[in-house]
PAZAPA-4460 file (N, C-alpha, C; in steps of 0.05 Angstrom, whole numbers, plus 32768, in hexadecimal, padded with zeros to 4 digits):
% residues 296
    n_x    n_y    n_z   ca_x   ca_y   ca_z    c_x    c_y    c_z   seq   type   mol
   87F1   8989   8820   8808   8977   8824   8807   8960   8811     1      M     A
   881D   895B   8803   881E   8944   87F1   882D   892D   87FF     2      D     A
   882D   8916   87F2   8839   88FE   87FF   8856   8902   8805     3      Q     A
   8865   890F   87F2   8881   8914   87F6   8886   8925   880F     4      E     A
   8876   893A   8812   8879   894C   8829   8874   893D   8843     5      S     A
   885F   892D   8843   8859   891E   885C   886F   890B   8863     6      F     A
   8879   88FC   884F   888E   88E9   8855   88A8   88F7   885D     7      L     A
   88AC   890E   8852   88C4   891E   885A   88C2   8926   8877     8      K     A
   88AA   892F   8880   88A5   8936   889C   88A9   891E   88AD     9      L     A
   88A0   8907   88A5   88A3   88EE   88B4   88C1   88E7   88B7    10      L     A
   88D0   88EA   88A1   88EC   88E4   88A2   88FB   88F7   88B4    11      D     A
   88F4   8910   88B3   8901   8925   88C3   88FD   8920   88E1    12      E     A
   88E4   8918   88E9   88DE   8914   8905   88E2   88F8   890E    13      K     A
   88E7   88E6   88FB   88EA   88C9   8900   88D0   88BB   8907    14      R     A
   88C1   88C7   891A   88A7   88BD   8922   8894   88D4   8925    15      Y     A
   887B   88CF   891E   8867   88E4   8921   8853   88DA   8937    16      L     A
   8847   88EE   8945   8834   88E8   895A   8818   88EF   8951    17      I     A
   8807   88DC   894F   87EB   88E1   8948   87DC   88E8   8962    18      S     A
   87C2   88E9   8961   87B2   88F1   8978   87A6   88D8   8985    19      D     A
   8793   88DC   8997   8786   88C6   89A5   876A   88C2   899B    20      G     A
   8759   88B9   89AD   873D   88B2   89A6   872C   88CB   89A4    21      A     A
   8718   88CA   8992   8704   88DF   8990   86EB   88D8   89A0    22      T     A
   86DE   88C3   8998   86C4   88BC   89A4   86C4   88B9   89C2    23      G     A
   86D7   88A8   89CC   86D7   88A3   89E8   86DE   88BC   89F9    24      T     A
   86EF   88CD   89EE   86F6   88E6   89FC   86DE   88F9   89FC    25      N     A
   86D0   88FB   89E6   86B9   890D   89E5   86A3   8903   89F8    26      L     A
   86A0   88E9   89FA   868D   88DE   8A0E   8695   88E6   8A2A    27      M     A
   86AE   88E5   8A30   86B8   88EE   8A4A   86B2   890B   8A4F    28      Q     A
   86B0   891B   8A39   86AC   8937   8A3B   868E   893F   8A38    29      R     A
   867D   892B   8A38   8660   8932   8A38   8650   892A   8A1F    30      G     A
   865D   891F   8A0B   864E   8916   89F3   863B   8900   89FC    31      L     A
   8621   8904   89F9   860D   88EF   8A02   8612   88D4   89F5    32      P     A
   860F   88BF   8A05   8613   88A4   89FA   85FF   88A0   89E4    33      Q     A
   8609   8895   89CD   85F7   8890   89B6   85F6   88A7   89A3    34      G     A
   8603   88BE   89AA   8603   88D5   8998   861D   88D4   8987    35      T     A
   861B   88D8   896E   8633   88D7   895C   8645   88EE   8963    36      A     A
   865F   88E9   8963   8673   88FF   8968   866F   8916   8955    37      A     A
   8667   890F   893C   8664   8924   8927   864F   8938   892E    38      E     A
   863C   8930   8940   8627   8943   8949   8634   895B   8956    39      D     A
   8649   8957   8966   8656   896D   8974   8666   897F   8961    40      W     A
   866D   8975   894A   867A   8987   8936   8668   89A0   8931    41      V     A
   864E   899B   8931   863B   89B1   892B   8630   89BE   8945    42      L     A
   862C   89AE   895A   861E   89B8   8971   8631   89BF   8989    43      T     A
   8649   89B5   8989   865C   89BC   899E   8678   89BD   8993    44      N     A
   867D   89D0   8980   8697   89D2   8973   86AD   89D7   8987    45      P     A
   86A8   89E5   899C   86BD   89EA   89B0   86C7   89D0   89BD    46      D     A
   86B4   89BD   89C0   86BC   89A3   89CB   86CF   8994   89B9    47      G     A
   86CB   8996   899F   86DC   8989   898B   86F8   8997   898B    48      I     A
   86F7   89B2   8989   8711   89C1   8989   8720   89BB   89A3    49      I     A
   8712   89BA   89BA   8720   89B5   89D3   872E   899B   89D3    50      G     A
   8722   8986   89C9   872F   896C   89C8   8747   896D   89B5    51      L     A
   8744   8978   899E   875B   897B   898C   8772   8989   899A    52      H     A
   876C   899F   89A7   8782   89AF   89B5   878F   89A0   89CB    53      R     A
   877F   8990   89D9   878A   897F   89EF   879E   896B   89E4    54      D     A
   8798   895F   89CD   87AA   894C   89C0   87C3   895A   89B6    55      F     A
   87C0   8972   89AB   87D7   8981   89A1   87E9   8988   89B9    56      L     A
   87DD   8991   89CF   87EC   8998   89E7   87FB   897F   89F2    57      A     A
   87EF   8968   89EE   87FB   894F   89F7   8812   8946   89E5    58      A     A
   8814   8951   89CD   882B   894B   89BC   8824   8941   89A0    59      G     A
   880B   8941   8998   8804   8937   897E   8810   8948   8967    60      S     A
   881B   893A   8953   8823   8947   893A   880C   8946   8926    61      D     A
   87F9   8933   892A   87E3   892F   8918   87C9   892D   8928    62      I     A
   87B5   893B   891F   879A   8939   892B   8787   8930   8915    63      I     A
   8774   891F   891C   8760   8916   8909   8746   8926   890C    64      L     A
   873A   892C   88F5   8720   8939   88F6   870B   8928   8902    65      T     A
   86F6   8934   890D   86E0   8925   8919   86CC   891E   8903    66      C     A
   86D5   890D   88F1   86C5   8905   88D9   86C5   88E7   88D5    67      T     A
   86CC   88D8   88EA   86CD   88BB   88E7   86B2   88B0   88DE    68      F     A
   869D   88BB   88E8   8682   88B2   88E0   8674   88C6   88CE    69      G     A
   8682   88D5   88BF   8676   88EA   88AE   8673   88E3   8891    70      A     A
   8674   88C9   888A   866B   88C1   8870   864D   88C3   886F    71      S     A
   8642   88C5   8857   8625   88C8   8854   8615   88B1   8862    72      L     A
   861C   8898   885E   860D   8883   886B   860E   8884   8889    73      P     A
   8625   888B   8895   8627   888D   88B2   8617   88A5   88BC    74      R     A
   8618   88BB   88AE   8608   88D2   88B7   85EA   88CD   88B4    75      L     A
   85E3   88BF   889F   85C6   88B7   889C   85BD   88A7   88B4    76      E     A
   85CE   8894   88BD   85C7   8883   88D3   85C4   8893   88ED    77      A     A
   85D1   88AA   88EF   85D0   88BA   8907   85BE   88D3   8903    78      N     A
   85AE   88D4   88EE   859C   88EA   88EA   85AA   8904   88E2    79      G     A
   85C1   8902   88D6   85D1   891A   88CF   85D6   891C   88B1    80      L     A
   85C8   890E   88A1   85CD   890C   8884   85CD   8927   8877    81      A     A
   85BA   8938   887F   85B8   8952   8872   85CF   8965   8879    82      T     A
   85E0   895C   888C   85F6   896D   8895   8611   8962   888B    83      H     A
   8610   8951   8877   8629   8944   886D   863F   8959   8867    84      F     A
   8638   896C   8856   864C   8981   884F   8654   8991   8867    85      Q     A
   8641   8999   8877   8647   89AA   888E   8659   899D   88A2    86      A     A
   8653   8983   88A8   8663   8974   88BC   8680   8971   88B3    87      V     A
   8684   8969   889A   869F   8964   8890   86AF   897E   888E    88      N     A
   86A3   8993   8884   86B1   89AC   8882   86B7   89B8   889D    89      Q     A
   86A3   89B7   88AF   86A7   89C3   88C9   86BC   89B4   88D9    90      A     A
   86BD   8999   88D7   86D0   8989   88E6   86ED   8990   88DE    91      A     A
   86F1   8994   88C4   870B   899C   88BA   8712   89B8   88C5    92      V     A
   86FF   89CA   88C4   8704   89E5   88CE   870B   89E5   88EC    93      S     A
   86FD   89D4   88FB   8703   89D3   8918   871F   89C8   891D    94      L     A
   8727   89B3   890E   8742   89A8   8912   8757   89BC   890A    95      A     A
   8753   89CA   88F4   8766   89DE   88EB   8767   89F6   88FE    96      K     A
   8751   89FD   890A   8751   8A12   891E   8761   8A0A   8936    97      T     A
   875D   89F1   893F   876C   89E7   8956   878A   89E6   8950    98      A     A
   8791   89DD   8938   87AD   89DB   8930   87BB   89F6   892E    99      A     A
   87AC   8A0A   8925   87B6   8A25   8923   87D1   8A25   8914   100      G     A
   87E4   8A32   8920   87FF   8A35   8914   8813   8A20   891F   101      A     A
   8808   8A0B   892C   8819   89F7   8939   8829   89E6   8925   102      S     A
   8820   89E5   890C   882C   89D4   88F9   8822   89B7   88FA   103      G     A
   880E   89B2   890A   8802   8997   890C   87F5   8990   88F2   104      A     A
   87F6   8977   88EB   87E9   896C   88D3   87CC   8965   88DA   105      V     A
   87BA   896E   88C9   879E   8968   88CC   8796   8951   88B9   106      V     A
   878E   893B   88C4   8787   8923   88B5   8769   8920   88B3   107      A     A
   875E   891C   889C   8742   8917   8898   873B   88FA   889D   108      G     A
   872A   88F5   88B0   8723   88D9   88B8   870B   88CF   88A9   109      S     A
   870E   88B7   889D   86F8   88AA   888F   86F5   888E   889B   110      L     A
   86DE   888A   88A9   86DA   8870   88B6   86C9   885E   88A5   111      G     A
   86C4   8846   88AE   86B3   8832   889F   8697   883D   889A   112      P     A
   868A   8834   8885   8670   883E   887D   8659   8832   888E   113      L     A
   865F   881D   889D   864A   8811   88AD   8637   87FE   889E   114      G     A
   863F   87F8   8885   8630   87E6   8874   8643   87D3   8867   115      Q     A
   863A   87BB   8861   864B   87A7   8854   8647   87A8   8836   116      M     A
   865D   87A4   8827   865C   87A2   880A   8653   8787   8801   117      I     A
   8643   8786   87EB   863B   876C   87E0   8653   875A   87DA   118      K     A
   8650   8740   87DE   8638   8731   87E3   8632   872E   8801   119      P     A
   8643   8738   8813   863E   8735   882F   8629   8748   883A   120      L     A
   8624   875E   882B   8610   8772   8833   8601   877B   881B   121      G     A
   85F4   8792   881D   85E4   879C   8808   85F1   87B3   87F8   122      L     A
   8608   87BC   8801   8615   87D4   87F5   8624   87CC   87DC   123      L     A
   861F   87DB   87C7   862E   87D8   87AE   864A   87E4   87B1   124      E     A
   865E   87D6   87A6   8679   87E0   87A8   867C   87FD   879C   125      E     A
   866E   8802   8786   8670   881D   877A   8664   8832   878D   126      T     A
   864F   882B   879C   8644   883E   87AF   8657   8843   87C6   127      D     A
   8665   882E   87CF   8679   8831   87E4   868F   8844   87DB   128      A     A
   8698   8840   87C2   86AD   8852   87B7   86A3   886F   87B7   129      Q     A
   868A   8873   87AF   867F   888E   87AD   867D   889B   87C8   130      R     A
   8675   888C   87DC   8672   8898   87F7   868E   88A1   8801   131      Y     A
   86A2   8891   87FD   86BD   8899   8806   86C7   88B0   87F4   132      Y     A
   86C1   88AF   87DB   86C9   88C4   87C9   86BD   88DF   87D1   133      Q     A
   86A4   88DF   87D7   8696   88F8   87DE   86A1   8903   87F8   134      D     A
   86A7   88F2   880C   86B1   88FD   8825   86CE   8906   8822   135      Q     A
   86DE   88F7   8813   86FA   88FF   880F   86FB   8919   8800   136      A     A
   86EA   891D   87EC   86E9   8936   87DD   86E3   894D   87EF   137      D     A
   86CF   8949   8801   86C7   895E   8814   86DE   8965   8827   138      M     A
   86EB   8951   8832   8701   8955   8845   8719   8963   8837   139      L     A
   871F   8959   881F   8736   8964   8810   8732   8982   880A   140      S     A
   871A   8988   8800   8714   89A4   87F9   8713   89B6   8811   141      K     A
   870C   89AA   8829   870B   89BA   8841   8727   89C0   884D   142      A     A
   873C   89B1   8843   8757   89B8   884A   8766   89A6   885C   143      G     A
   875F   898B   885D   876F   8979   886D   878A   8975   885F   144      V     A
   879E   896B   886F   87B9   8967   8864   87BD   894A   885A   145      D     A
   87AE   8938   8866   87AF   891C   885C   8795   890F   8863   146      L     A
   8791   88F7   8859   8778   88E8   885E   877F   88CC   8869   147      L     A
   876E   88C4   887C   8772   88A9   8887   8758   889A   8887   148      I     A
   8758   8883   8879   8742   8870   8879   8747   885D   8890   149      I     A
   8737   885F   88A6   873F   8851   88BE   872A   883D   88C8   150      E     A
   8733   882C   88DB   8722   8818   88E8   8714   8806   88D4   151      T     A
   8723   87FF   88BF   8718   87ED   88AA   871A   87D0   88B3   152      Q     A
   8709   87BF   88A8   870A   87A3   88AF   8704   8791   8897   153      F     A
   86FC   879D   8881   86F4   878E   8869   8705   8797   8851   154      D     A
   8712   8784   8844   8723   878B   882E   8713   8798   8817   155      L     A
   86FB   878F   8812   86EA   879A   87FD   86E4   87B8   8802   156      A     A
   86DD   87BE   881B   86D6   87DA   8821   86EF   87EB   8820   157      E     A
   8705   87E1   882B   871E   87F1   882B   8727   87F7   880E   158      A     A
   8725   87E3   87FD   872C   87E7   87E1   871A   87FB   87D3   159      S     A
   8700   87FA   87D9   86ED   880D   87CE   86F3   8829   87D8   160      A     A
   86FA   882A   87F2   8701   8844   87FE   8719   8851   87F1   161      A     A
   872E   8842   87EC   8746   884C   87E0   873F   8856   87C4   162      V     A
   8730   8846   87B5   8729   884E   879A   8719   8868   879A   163      C     A
   8706   886A   87AC   86F6   8882   87AE   8706   889A   87B5   164      G     A
   8717   8898   87C9   8727   88AE   87D2   873A   88B8   87BC   165      V     A
   8748   88A5   87B0   875C   88AC   879C   8750   88B8   8782   166      Q     A
   8736   88B4   877F   8728   88C0   8768   8726   88DE   876A   167      A     A
   8728   88E8   8783   8724   8905   8787   873A   8913   8795   168      V     A
   874E   8904   879F   8762   8910   87B0   877E   8905   87AB   169      S     A
   8792   8917   87AB   87AE   890F   87A9   87BC   8912   87C4   170      D     A
   87AD   8917   87D9   87B9   891A   87F3   87C5   8900   87FD   171      L     A
   87D9   8901   880F   87E3   88E8   881B   87CC   88D8   8826   172      P     A
   87CD   88BE   8822   87B6   88AD   882B   87C1   8895   883B   173      L     A
   87B5   8892   8853   87BC   887C   8865   87A3   886A   8868   174      I     A
   87A7   8850   8868   8791   883D   886D   8798   882D   8886   175      V     A
   8786   882C   8899   878B   881F   88B3   8775   880B   88B8   176      S     A
   877D   87F3   88C0   876A   87DE   88C7   8768   87D9   88E5   177      F     A
   8751   87CF   88EE   874D   87C8   890A   874C   87AA   890D   178      S     A
   875F   879F   891A   8760   8782   891E   8754   877B   8939   179      F     A
   8739   877C   8939   872A   877A   8952   8725   875D   895A   180      D     A
   8730   874A   894B   872F   872E   8953   874B   8724   895A   181      R     A
   875C   8736   8964   8777   8730   896B   878A   8738   8955   182      G     A
   8790   8725   8943   87A0   872C   892B   8790   8727   8912   183      T     A
   8776   8728   8915   8764   8726   88FE   874E   873B   8902   184      R     A
   8743   8744   88EC   872C   8756   88EE   8712   8745   88F1   185      T     A
   86FC   8752   88F6   86E3   8744   88F9   86DB   8734   88E0   186      M     A
   86E8   873B   88C9   86E4   872D   88B0   86F9   8717   88AB   187      M     A
   870B   8714   88BE   8720   8700   88BC   8739   8709   88AD   188      G     A
   873B   8723   88A8   8752   872D   8899   876B   872F   88AB   189      V     A
   8781   8726   88A1   879A   8728   88B0   87AA   8740   88A7   190      S     A
   87BD   8749   88B7   87CF   875F   88AF   87DD   875A   8894   191      P     A
   87E5   8741   8890   87F2   8739   8877   87DF   873D   885F   192      T     A
   87C6   8734   8862   87B3   8737   884C   87AD   8754   8847   193      Q     A
   87AB   8764   885C   87A7   8781   885A   87BD   878E   884A   194      F     A
   87D6   8788   8851   87ED   8794   8843   87EE   878C   8826   195      A     A
   87E9   8772   8821   87E9   8768   8805   87D4   8775   87F4   196      Q     A
   87BC   877A   8800   87A6   8786   87F1   87AC   87A3   87EA   197      Q     A
   87BA   87B1   87FC   87C0   87CD   87F9   87DA   87D2   87E8   198      M     A
   87E9   87BE   87E3   8802   87C1   87D5   87FE   87CD   87B9   199      D     A
   880F   87E0   87B3   880E   87EC   8798   87F8   8801   8793   200      G     A
   87EA   8809   87A8   87D4   881C   87A5   87DD   8839   87AA   201      L     A
   87F7   883D   87AF   8801   8858   87B2   87FB   8864   87CD   202      G     A
   87F7   8854   87E2   87F1   885E   87FC   880A   8869   880A   203      L     A
   8806   887B   881D   881B   8888   882B   8824   8877   8843   204      T     A
   8811   886A   8850   8817   8859   8867   8800   8845   886A   205      A     A
   8806   882F   8879   87F2   881D   8881   87F0   881E   88A0   206      L     A
   87D8   8817   88AA   87D5   881B   88C7   87C5   8806   88D5   207      G     A
   87C7   8807   88EF   87B7   87F6   8902   87AC   8809   8916   208      I     A
   8791   8808   891A   8786   8818   8930   8770   8809   893E   209      N     A
   876A   8812   8956   8755   8805   8967   875E   87E9   896D   210      C     A
   874F   87D5   8965   8757   87B9   8969   874F   87AE   8984   211      G     A
   875F   879D   898F   8758   878F   89A7   876C   8797   89BE   212      K     A
   877C   8785   89C8   878F   878B   89DD   87A8   8797   89D2   213      S     A
   87B8   87A4   89E3   87D2   87AE   89DB   87E4   8798   89D0   214      L     A
   87E2   8780   89DD   87F2   876A   89D4   87EA   8760   89B8   215      E     A
   87D0   875F   89B3   87C7   8756   8999   87CE   876B   8984   216      D     A
   87CB   8784   898B   87D2   8799   8977   87F0   8799   8971   217      N     A
   8801   8793   8984   881D   8791   897F   8823   8779   896C   218      L     A
   8816   8763   8970   8819   874C   895F   8811   8753   8942   219      S     A
   87FA   8761   893F   87F1   876A   8925   8805   877D   8918   220      A     A
   8811   878F   8928   8825   87A1   891E   883D   8793   8914   221      L     A
   8847   877F   8922   885E   8770   8919   8859   8762   88FF   222      K     A
   8841   8756   88FD   883A   8748   88E3   8839   875C   88CC   223      E     A
   882C   8773   88D1   882A   8787   88BC   8845   8791   88B3   224      L     A
   8857   8796   88C6   8871   87A0   88C0   8882   878C   88B0   225      A     A
   887B   8773   88B3   8889   875E   88A3   887F   875B   8887   226      N     A
   8869   876A   8881   885C   8766   8867   885D   877F   8856   227      T     A
   8863   8796   8862   8863   87AF   8853   887C   87C0   8858   228      T     A
   8884   87CF   8844   889A   87E2   8848   8890   87FE   884D   229      D     A
   8876   8802   884D   886B   881C   8852   886D   8823   886F   230      L     A
   886E   883D   8876   886D   8845   8892   8853   883B   889E   231      P     A
   8854   8836   88B8   883D   882B   88C6   8831   883E   88DB   232      I     A
   8818   8843   88D8   8808   8854   88EA   87FC   8841   88FF   233      W     A
   8800   8848   8919   87F9   8835   892E   87EA   8844   8944   234      F     A
   87D0   883E   8947   87C0   884B   895C   87AF   8835   896A   235      K     A
   87BC   8827   897D   87AE   8812   898B   879B   881F   89A0   236      P     A
   8785   8810   89A7   8774   881A   89BC   8780   8814   89D7   237      N     A
   8775   8822   89EC   877F   881E   8A07   8772   8806   8A13   238      A     A
   8776   87EF   8A07   876A   87D6   8A10   874D   87D5   8A09   239      G     A
   873F   87C1   8A14   8722   87BD   8A0F   8712   87CA   8A26   240      L     A
   86FC   87D7   8A1F   86ED   87E5   8A34   86DC   87D2   8A45   241      P     A
   86D7   87DC   8A5D   86C3   87D0   8A6F   86AE   87E6   8A74   242      K     A
   8696   87DD   8A79   8680   87F0   8A7D   867C   87F6   8A9B   243      L     A
   8679   8810   8AA1   8673   8817   8ABC   8655   8813   8AC1   244      D     A
   864C   881B   8AD9   8630   8817   8AE0   861C   8825   8ACE   245      D     A
   8625   883A   8AC1   8614   884A   8AAF   8617   8842   8A92   246      E     A
   8627   882D   8A8D   862B   8823   8A72   8640   8832   8A62   247      G     A
   8650   8843   8A6F   8665   8851   8A62   867F   8840   8A61   248      H     A
   868D   8841   8A4A   86A5   8831   8A48   86BC   883C   8A5A   249      P     A
   86CA   882A   8A68   86E1   8831   8A78   86F9   8821   8A6E   250      I     A
   870F   882F   8A69   8727   8822   8A5F   873B   8822   8A76   251      Y     A
   8745   880A   8A7C   8757   8808   8A93   8775   8807   8A8C   252      D     A
   877C   880B   8A73   8798   880D   8A6B   87A0   882A   8A70   253      V     A
   87B3   882E   8A82   87BB   8849   8A8B   87CE   8855   8A77   254      T     A
   87D2   8870   8A79   87E7   887D   8A68   8802   8870   8A6B   255      P     A
   8809   8869   8A84   8823   885D   8A89   8826   8842   8A7B   256      E     A
   8811   8832   8A7B   8812   8818   8A6E   8816   881B   8A50   257      I     A
   8808   882F   8A44   880C   8833   8A27   8828   883E   8A21   258      M     A
   8831   8850   8A32   884B   885D   8A2D   8862   8849   8A2C   259      A     A
   8861   8835   8A3E   8877   8822   8A3F   8877   880F   8A27   260      V     A
   8862   8810   8A17   8860   87FF   89FF   886D   880C   89E7   261      Q     A
   8871   8827   89E8   8879   8836   89D1   8893   882B   89C4   262      V     A
   88A7   8825   89D4   88C0   881B   89C9   88BB   8801   89B9   263      N     A
   88AA   87F0   89C3   88A3   87D7   89B5   8895   87DD   899B   264      E     A
   8883   87F1   899B   8875   87F8   8983   8888   8802   896D   265      W     A
   889B   8812   8976   88AE   881D   8963   88C1   8807   8959   266      V     A
   88CA   87F6   896B   88DB   87E0   8964   88CD   87CE   894F   267      K     A
   88B3   87CB   8952   88A3   87BA   8940   889D   87C7   8926   268      A     A
   88A2   87E1   8923   889E   87EE   8909   888C   8806   8908   269      G     A
   8880   880E   891E   886E   8825   891E   887D   883F   8919   270      A     A
   8872   8850   8908   887F   886A   8902   886D   8881   8909   271      R     A
   8853   887D   8909   8840   8892   8910   882F   8886   8926   272      I     A
   8830   8892   893E   8826   8885   8956   8813   8896   8966   273      I     A
   87FC   888A   896E   87E9   8898   897E   87D9   8883   898D   274      G     A
   87BF   8888   8991   87AE   8875   899F   8791   8877   8995   275      G     A
   8782   8862   8999   8766   8862   8990   8755   8862   89A9   276      C     A
   873E   8853   89A8   872A   8854   89BE   8737   8853   89DA   277      C     A
   872E   8865   89EB   8737   8866   8A06   8751   8876   8A0A   278      G     A
   875D   887F   89F4   8776   888E   89F6   8770   88AC   89FB   279      T     A
   8774   88B4   8A13   876F   88D0   8A1B   8787   88E2   8A15   280      S     A
   8784   88FC   8A18   879B   890E   8A16   87B2   8906   8A29   281      P     A
   87AB   88FC   8A41   87C0   88F3   8A53   87CE   88DA   8A48   282      A     A
   87C0   88C7   8A3D   87CD   88B1   8A2F   87DF   88BA   8A19   283      H     A
   87D4   88CD   8A09   87E3   88D6   89F2   87FD   88E5   89FA   284      L     A
   87FB   88F4   8A10   8814   8902   8A19   8829   88EE   8A22   285      K     A
   8820   88D9   8A2F   8833   88C4   8A38   8840   88B7   8A20   286      A     A
   8830   88B1   8A0B   883A   88A6   89F2   884E   88B9   89E5   287      I     A
   8845   88D2   89E2   8855   88E7   89D4   886F   88EB   89E2   288      A     A
   8870   88EB   89FC   8889   88EF   8A0B   889D   88D9   8A03   289      D     A
   8893   88C0   8A01   88A5   88AA   89F9   88AF   88AD   89DC   290      Q     A
   889D   88B5   89CB   88A5   88B9   89AE   88B9   88CF   89AC   291      V     A
   88B5   88E5   89BA   88C8   88FB   89B9   88E3   88F3   89C3   292      K     A
   88E4   88E2   89D7   88FD   88D8   89E1   890C   88C8   89CC   293      A     A
   88FD   88B9   89BC   8909   88A9   89A8   8914   88BA   8991   294      L     A
   8908   88D1   898D   8912   88E3   8978   892D   88F0   897E   295      R     A
   8933   88F2   8998   894B   8900   89A1   8964   88F2   8998   296      A     A
***
C-alpha cells in the first residue's frame, strides 16, 4: 500500500477504525506480568491471532503488529535479542493471518527504544536511526501495509525514527506522540511543537496515543488539529489504571464512556480512531459502532 492508496481509503470511508490495546489485553488473557508481549509472538501465537481477530470482529479497519517492543534494544532488555528477525517476521505473519481476506490494513508498530539520545542519555542519534531502520526494514519486507512510530515523547528520537524508517521504506508512515503529562509529553513537548517538528517530512498522518485522561487527550487533539493539516490518528487510553490486590492494572473507563466521546473526537479533528491501554475489544466495538454511524 502506498500513501496515495491509504489516503484514498481514508477519504472513501471518511474515518478509519484502528484497534485497541495489545499489552493490557494480553495480560488479561494470561501473559505473565513482566513478560514482554513479543514473547507470545513466538510462544503463544494463537493468543496473538486471537486478539487481532477479536478487534477485527469488533470493527477494526486497521490492526497493529505485536512489535511495539521489537526493536533490538527493547528485545535485548527482555532477553529476546537473538530473536529479532523471528519476532518481527512472525508478528507480521500473525497479523496478516488474522486479517485474512477481510481487507483490513496491517500496520507495523515501532515503539520507543527505551534509551535516551545524547546529551540526555547515552544513545547516539545515528544508532537510534539504525535501530528504527532495521526494524522498519524487517516489517516492510514481511509485508505490512503501513508503519506507525508510536508512543513517542522526545522530538530527537521521533526525528531519528522518521529518518531511519524513510531510509528503507516508502510505505505510508504515521508518527504518534503520547502526551502523558496532560497536554505535554514527559519531555515537555506540546502538540504544537510535535506538529512543527514533523512538518515537511512527508508523513501520512500525525497521531496521539496513550496519554493521560480522556479530557487531556481531547485537549491535546484540539491543539494538534490547530497546527497540522495532516489526518490525525487518535488512540487515547481508557483512563489511568489502578492496581488490584495482585498488582494488575484495572481501567475504570467503560466502553460506554469511551463511545460517547467519539463525536467530540471527530469534531476535534480525529480521522483514524481506536484506543490504547485498557481498550478491550468491547471498548473498541463501542467506539466502532459510533464511527460507523458517522459514516452513514
